N, C-alpha and C positions, 0 to 999 in steps of 0.2 A: 606847748600843749596843743599843737594842730589847729591854732586859731580858736579854739573855745575857751571860755573863761573857766576859772578853776571852779569846781563843785566844791560847796560850802554847807555848813548847818542850814543856812536860811535860803538855799537855791530852790526854785520854784519848779512844779513839776515840768514844765516845757522843757528845761534845760535837763532835769533829770532823765527824760524820754529820749533826749538825746545821746547819753553818754556812749561812748566808745565800750564795746565789749571786753575789750582787753583791759580797761581802765581797773583799778584796785576798786573804786567804788562800784563798779558795774559786776565785778567778781563778787563783793560782799552780798550784794542785793541778790546774784544768781546764788550762791552758797547758802544763804539764808532763805530763799525761794524754796530752793530743792530739800534743804532739811526739812522745813516745815509740810513740805507735798508729802514727803515719805511718812512724816510723823502721823498725818492724819490717813495713812494706808495706799498713797499713791492717787487717789481720785478724789480729791478734795469738791464739796458740793460748791453751789454757788456762793453760798455765804461763808465758809472755810475760804473761797478763794478770793473774797474780798477784804477778809480779814487777815490773811497771809499777806496782801499785797500792802495791807496798811502796816502791818508790824517789817515788812521789808522797809518800806519808807521810815517808819520810825527807828529801825535799825540805823539805817544811813544816817539819820540826821544826829543821832546820838553818838555814831562814831566819827562823824566828822566834826563834832562837838569836843571829842576827847582829843581827836587830832589836833584841832585849834587850842585846847589848854595845855596840851603839852608842847606844842613848837612856840606858844607865846609866853607862857608861865604866867599870862594875867588872864583873870577871869572877872567881867562885868557884872554889876548888880543882873543887868538884862538877860545877860547870857545864863547866869546860874538859875535865875525864874524860868528861862525857857527850858534850860538841860532839864530841870526836874519836873515841867510839865511833860515833857517828851519822855522821860525816863518813866514816869507815872503811866502815860498812856499805853508805854510800849508794856508795862507789867501787867495793866489789865487787859489789855488785847492778847497777850498771852495766856494769861487765865483763862479768857473766854476761849481760846483754843483748845485749851485741856493739857494739863502736865503730863497725864499719861498717854503715851503713844497707844495707837491701836496694836492690840496683839497682831503678831505674825500668822498670817494664815497657817491652817496645817499643812504638813508636808504629805503629799501622796504617797502611794505604792511606788510609783515611778519615779518620784523624787529620791527616795530613799535607795530605790537599784541603782541609779544613775550615779551616786555617790560612791557606792561599793564597787564599781567597776575600775579596774586599774587604769 
């Protein structure tokens, strides 16, 4: 893995910051981030951006824990407690961001005309 330690559920922020953009972890983070930015209308406020980054981080941690459980088949009490804490924090952060996406902006007459042209 090009000299880097594997990213796991307990990886610290500096290790996450050094993720290669091609790694599965970086792709997951990008996908979650892009989905949530679109969910809030494409231009998140400063507080929404902070919340989105928290959700991205928690999503990665929960996903890596899922992978760890699947690969090893073993779940320790510590892992279970941490997993539940992260899952609950993720649920609360998502709830805070809002379940309903912002409505799409209304189409303009130019948008409608552009779609009708062959």
